[in-house]
N, C-alpha and C positions, 0 to 999 in steps of 0.2 A: 546878769550873768544868761541869760536866755532875750534872745531878741527874735520877734517875730511878728513878720511885716507886711503886712498885705498876701497874705496867703490862702490861696483859693485852691483847692480837688476836686477836680471832675473823673468821673469812669466813665469812659467812653462820649459818646455822646450826651450822654446825662446830662439834667444840668444838677452844680456842683452842690457838694454834700458841703463845703466847708466855702467860705461867703467872704474874702477881705477881710479874713481876722487880721488885728493887727494889735500888743501889746507886747509890754516889759517885764519880766518876771526876777527881779534884782536878787540879790546876796543874802539871805536869811528871810526872802519873802513866803507866805504860806498861802498859797491861792487855790481858789477851790471854784473848779467850771462845774456850772450847774444846769442843767436846760432837762425837758423830753428826751426819750428814747428817739434816735434818728435826729437830733437836734446839728451831728457833727462833731459830740464834743472825745467821742474817743480816736476816730480818724483822726481829728486834731496830732492828739498825742501818738498816733503810730507815727504819724508824719515827721517829729521830731525826730523818732527815732530810726527813720527811714526802713520802720516792714511792712510798708504802703504793697502790694504788689506793683506786678511792670503794668498793669492798665489804669493804674493811677497814674494822671499828670497837675504837676504841682506847679503853681507859681508862685512867686512871692518870693520871700527870704526867709530863714530860719537860722540865726546864728549862735551860738555859743560861745562866749567870752570871746565876740569878735571873730570867730571862726566859721564861715559858712557850710552849713550841713548838706543844704539839697545841694546834689553834686556829687557827695560824694563817694567814693570805691568802699566796696563792702568792706575790705581787711581798714580801712582806715576808721569806719562806724565800729569795725570790731572791736579797737583799742577805745573808742570812747564810751559803745555801753559796758558797764558795769565798772569801767573805773574813772568815767566822769559823770554818765550818766546814771541812775537806777531804774530800776522799773518794776512794778509790783503789778502783776495781772490783775483784772477781774475771779470773782467764786472761789469765796471762801477756803483759798489754800491751796486749789487744785490746779494749779500749777506746778504744783511736787509732784515729779516721777512717783508714784507708787512701786516702783522696782528697788530703787534705791534708799538709803535710809538719812535720816536729815543732815548726820555728819558728813557722808559721801557729797552730798550734793553743794553744801556749805563748803565743804576744802575743795572744790573740784573750780568757784568761783575766787576761793581767798590764792588756791596755787597758782592759777591761768593770771594775775594779777600781780599779785606780791611776791612769787618766786622765791618761796618757803618751803621748808621740808612738811611732809604730811605732819610730824606730828606735832610740829610748829604752827598747822593750817588746824586740827583737830581742839588745841586750845585756843586757838582766837577763836576758832566755833561756838567753844564751849561758854567762852565767856561774853562773845557776843548774844549769845543767847539768851544766858541769864539777865543781860543790860535790859532786855527789853522784856523782864517779869516772867523770864520762864525757868520755873528753878530744877535744879540738877542741871547744868545744861550737858555736862560728862554722857550721862545715862541716856539723857534727850537724844543725843546726836548718833545713841546706838539703834535708837526707836524708824521704824516706818511711817510714811505719813496717817496711814492707816489709823494708825495706835491716838492719834490725835484728836484733838476737836477741832471745829474750822475755826476756832478762834485762835487756838495754838498754830495751825497750821496758818494762817495769813500773816502770823507775828513771825514764823520761820521764813516767812517769802520775805516781808520787810525785812528784817535780820540779814537776809542774803541778797538783797537788792541793794545794801549800802556795804556786805563785806571787803569789797574791792576799796572800798573809801571815797568814791562817790559823793560829790556835795551836792547838788540837784536831784531830788527823787520825783521821777513821775509813777503817779499810783492812780489807775483805772477801777474802778466802780472796788476798793478796798473792803465795803462791805455786806457787799451784794450776798445773798443769801444767809446771812447769821441775822439770829435773834437778837432782842436789846442787850440782852447781859454781853453777849460774846463782842457785840459792837463798839461796849464800853470799853472792852479790854485791848481793841483796835486803836480806840484815840488813847488810849493810856500810849499803846507804842509809838503813836506819834508823836506825841505829846515828846516822849523820849530822842527822836531825832536832833536834837540838841540845835544848834546853830544850820543844820543843812535846810535847804531851800526845796522846798515841795511845790509841787504842781498836781496840782490832785481832781480827778475829772468824776463827779458822784450825783446821785439822786436824791442820796439823803442829806435833806434842806436841814436837821439837827447836826448831824455829824458835820457838816459843811461849815455850820455857826459854829461849832467847839471846836476845829481845827486850824482853824482860817483865819487870818489878817485881811485878806484881800479877795472880792466875789466877781468871777465872769458870769453871765445871762446868756447863755444862747436858744435861740429858736427859730427853728427852720434853717438852721445852716449860717447864722448870724449874731455877733455876740449882738445883744440890743440893751445889755446895763451893763457896766463897771464903776467899781467903787470899793471900799474899806469895808469890812464885814458889819461892821456897828450899826456905822447910818444904812446899810440897806437892808437890813433885818429887824431896823427900829421905824424907817422910813422907805421903802422900795420905794423908787421911780415911776417906773415905765408900767404901765396898767396888767400886765404878762405876769410881770415881778407880782405885783399886788393881790391878783389875783391865786398865784401857787404859793403864797404865805397865808392867804385868806382860807384857804382850803388846809390846812393843816389844821388836827385835833384840836389842839391848845386856843384853837384863834376861831372856835366854832364849826369846821368844817364847812364856810359858808363857798358855796359856788357862783362868782362874782363876773365869769367871763364863761360864755358859751361853748360849745364845741364844736367844732370845723378842723377840720385836719388843714394845712398848709398846703396852699392852691402852687405847684412847680410851673406851669404854662407860663408864658411869656409874659402876658399881659399880670398876672400875677405878680411876677415877679419886677413890675415897674411901681409896687404899688407898697407901702406897708405891709409884710409881713404876717401882721396880727391883726390886718384889717378887718376879715372876717368876721373876727369875734371880739373886737374891741369898743366896750361902752362908752368912749372917746371919740370916734370915728368920724370925721367929719369930709367932706371935698378933697383938701387939702391930703389928705392921707393915700389919693390913688397916687403920689407919687411917693417911691420911698425916702424916707427920711436919712440924713445923715447923723454920725456919732455924733452927737453934742456935748460942749462940756457945759457940767452947771456943777459949778464951782468946782469942787477936786474930783468930782463924782463926771458919767459920760453915760446917758442915754440918747435912744434913738427913737424919740419922739417927737412928730412937732410940735406937740403940746409945749415941748422945754423952748421953742426956737425964739420966741421973742422976749 
């Protein structure tokens, strides 16, 4: 469905914020992209949508069902957004306009892409809200965003994203700012997406584990590990991935990797990005490793080269 091949993104003369990203999202996939703030996750998502500023320089290829998205005109992208690709922005439902009712905002999306009457759109909006576990859809359509909890607003955003019938859902930090109870409600909403394809950027490792079938780990603009979720959470391959999971409360909050911000100078770019922090580092790691296949998984680490 979505093919991203050797995508790199620069802003001006600065080092790349995404470096050679390459992966495929097949129909029905649930792919979670995880990593630290600044690793390039959200920027990659915005590149797919064509929402990066004019100062961004993007190389590589982004194809949706065989159609190249890079270079598409704004008018073409406006037809794709909503109808073919849904986008759920980050931040506890703050993407909703506070001046309009929930029903007005849902109907706007439905009417634009499905060409139906206002009355038909309202009925579809109410049914869609109820399908995401929000009771009394008709009365909820008359509510304003401030009258809803953060978890409810986020579920409304998910419903709005797929209101036009998009089969590919892109979600950017959908649990950001939510407590554990509301995160559970958002997880439930994601499970209600049915056969739709999901590409989700998140810091929340528990959430990623619950909603994904595959995982990509990013660090300092690069993919460093890719594979199925079950294998990743049971036995991560990359030392950075192992350190991330070891630091979770249920694993004892163990700090197995020291803190060192990724260097972005030219010498550092020739080495493994995790070199300064890695307990496994050797002289070989002064040269950047490729993404190596380990069974059906991939990892960017010289340890697996042999």
